[in-house]
C-alpha positions, -999 to +999 in steps of 0.1 A: +000+000+000+014+034-010+023+057+018+026+087-005+003+116+003-006+147-016-012+176+008-028+209-003-022+227+030+009+218+049+013+226+085+033+256+097+064+236+104+063+219+070+059+253+054+089+268+072+112+239+065+103+236+028+106+274+024+141+270+039+149+243+014+137+265-015+159+294-002+189+270-001+182+258-037+183+294-049+219+296-037+227+272-066+219+299-093+247+297-119+264+270-098+243+239-104+237+238-142+235+215-161+219+199-130+188+213-113+190+236-084+180+216-053+178+224-015+174+200+013+167+203+051+169+175+076+147+179+107+145+158+139+123+166+169+115+200+153+151+210+150+173+213+119+201+187+120+215+191+085+209+211+054+225+218+020+222+227-017+236+214-049+267+228-065+278+210-097+315+211-090+311+197-055+293+167-070+271+158-039+234+164-043+216+185-018+203+155+001+238+140+005+252+173+017+224+175+044+229+138+054+267+142+058+261+172+081+236+154+102+255+122+106+238+098+130+212+124+139+196+116+105+182+083+119+144+088+122+146+124+108+124+140+082+138+153+049+124+183+032+136+186-003+126+207-033+129+180-059+121+142-060+153+124-049+172+108-078+172+071-082+199+067-109+236+064-108+253+093-127+282+114-114+271+103-079+251+074-065+213+074-061+201+097-034+172+073-027+196+046-015+215+071+008+182+083+023+171+047+030+205+037+044+204+068+067+172+057+083+151+087+072+114+083+083+096+109+062+104+128+030+085+159+022+089+170-015+079+201-034+078+186-069+083+155-090+115+149-111+107+164-145+130+138-162+106+117-184+130+087-181+123+083-143+087+093-137+081+088-100+107+061-096+124+079-067+092+081-048+085+044-055+119+033-043+116+052-011+081+039-004+091+003-010+117+007+017+091+020+042+099+057+039+068+078+039+067+103+010+046+134+012+042+155-020+032+190-009+011+204-037+012+240-026+050+241-030+050+227-066+046+261-083+076+279-067+097+247-071+088+244-108+096+281-113+131+275-099+139+248-124+118+255-154+149+257-176+161+223-164+127+208-169+124+221-205+160+210-214+157+175-198+125+169-218+135+184-252+173+187-251+168+224-260+174+254-238+145+275-225+147+306-247+136+339-231+132+370-253+139+400-232+136+435-243+129+471-231+103+491-250+079+520-247+042+519-242+037+521-279+060+491-285+092+509-297+127+498-288+148+527-303+142+561-318+157+551-351+175+522-368+211+518-358+208+539-327+210+532-290+181+545-269+181+541-231+145+535-221+142+519-187+152+528-152+183+518-131+161+493-113+152+476-145+189+475-156+198+459-123+170+433-129+185+426-163+218+418-147+201+394-124+185+377-155+219+375-171+234+359-141+207+332-142+213+325-179+238+301-193+240+320-226+231+353-241+221+354-278+221+385-300+223+394-336+250+411-358+227+442-361+229+448-323+267+442-324+272+468-351+248+493-337+255+491-300+290+474-297+278+457-265+300+436-241+270+414-231+285+405-198+272+394-164+280+423-142+261+411-111+293+402-094+278+369-081+298+336-086+294+315-117+305+279-123+311+285-160+315+317-181+284+332-195+284+321-232+280+352-255+265+340-288+260+361-320+239+353-350+260+366-379+251+350-413+277+369-433+304+369-406+306+407-401+315+407-364+342+434-361+376+422-347+377+454-327+343+450-312+340+448-274+328+412-277+358+401-296+383+421-276+370+406-243+367+371-256+381+343-234+367+313-251+332+325-242+321+341-275+305+320-301+295+332-336+268+313-356+272+318-393+264+303-427+300+311-439+328+285-439+345+281-406+379+280-424+375+314-441+400+341-435+376+361-413+367+330-393+404+322-387+410+358-376+381+355-351+395+322-339+429+337-332+411+363-311+395+336-289+361+335-307+346+302-318+330+303-353+303+276-358+288+271-393+251+262-395+229+257-424+211+285-441+173+291-439+159+316-464+194+331-467+199+335-429+212+314-401+188+286-392+178+295-357+164+261-350+199+247-356+214+274-333+191+263-304+198+226-310+235+233-308+232+253-276+212+225-261+238+200-271+263+222-252+242+219-221+230+255-222+197+252-202+187+289-203+193+313-232+185+350-229+178+366-262+187+403-262+185+415-298+170+441-321+138+441-342+152+418-370+164+389-348+134+393-324+111+389-354+130+360-369+131+343-335+094+346-330+087+335-365+109+305-362+092+294-330+124+292-308+110+316-282+095+299-251+091+329-228+090+367-230+100+393-205+091+428-216+103+459-196+079+487-204+091+522-198+062+547-191+070+566-223+056+572-258+080+574-287+057+579-317+057+567-353+089+563-372+107+546-344+119+509-343+093+483-333+101+454-309+100+429-338+098+430-375+078+401-389+064+399-425+027+391-420+026+367-449+052+345-431+035+348-397-001+337-403-007+327-367-005+351-337+008+332-307-005+343-274+014+344-241+001+323-212+005+324-175+012+362-176+024+381-146+029+418-142+051+436-117+067+470-112+104+477-114+111+513-103+089+535-126+087+507-152+065+476-153+075+442-164+053+417-183+063+381-183+046+352-200+051+318-218+041+305-251+036+270-237+037+250-205+073+239-200+061+210-179+033+199-202+049+167-216+061+155-182+029+163-163+008+145-189+028+113-184+028+114-146+008+087-128+001+095-092 
């Protein structure tokens, strides 16, 4: 008989301990990928006896970190963890076996493992060993938000692509083509740096490189396990050797092009520390689907698209965008300015709608966030409780 329970309203103590586990998991931002961010808290007689979060380079999963800290105090304790414990051997052994061996009595979990290869197997293994498993439904949403990029990547092997842009109330991103127009507040700029820190890669187009000469760096000052990958879509290989991106390259700049990777310009970029990657052409431009597949192959779970109207339009038209974050400045720019995206209507017969929309303020600006699909839809459809 299954001991698993699904609880819609956890008690005050359960709430506090699982909130602590979520806080711990968030410490893994930019440190856990390509693994999920996970936090764990061990509690015995109402007191915390061990806790931890996952950092990829340290190998141990959050549950193992907490168990090692607790030692023999783990016997008969309750484990609060943000993600279903793993049951497979990878870089480490299965957490389920360690939990069982430690004598844990109860496991309180915020969400299921989104990996479609192991649907519910961690829960089943624990239950068969006599461990009581409690799936706390009211924590599923924040736990899923924490690892939405991992969930999408583990199901599709493609990164979660977020189109981020700043624009006016009438939908303009610049006063004229080829110009840089600062629209949003310092608070919004700080939020963008937070988003960059969360991302594994930034993606922009050659138009933005030529117009703005950006550095595209993570200036948050927070630690990262691997460098932020700065990727450029440049079909004709026009990236200037003296651009800030190239001059600051330390094997963290990648140019996607339709040109040969052994051309004179490609060799010059390579000598400057830039990787040139040739992809197939689609209607005379870089095939964006091929770009996203390659980034997924490189274990980029989260890609932030920061581009101009042309690449924004091409990205939306190609269907690579999963999520949008729009920073609206309380301003009107008027006609003749540059729109957020240029899309020929004859090639864009359908108008996709954002779902799960949220709106919040950021200084004097307001931010609209939404998704084109449910990043958990495939996994949740196959789950059998």
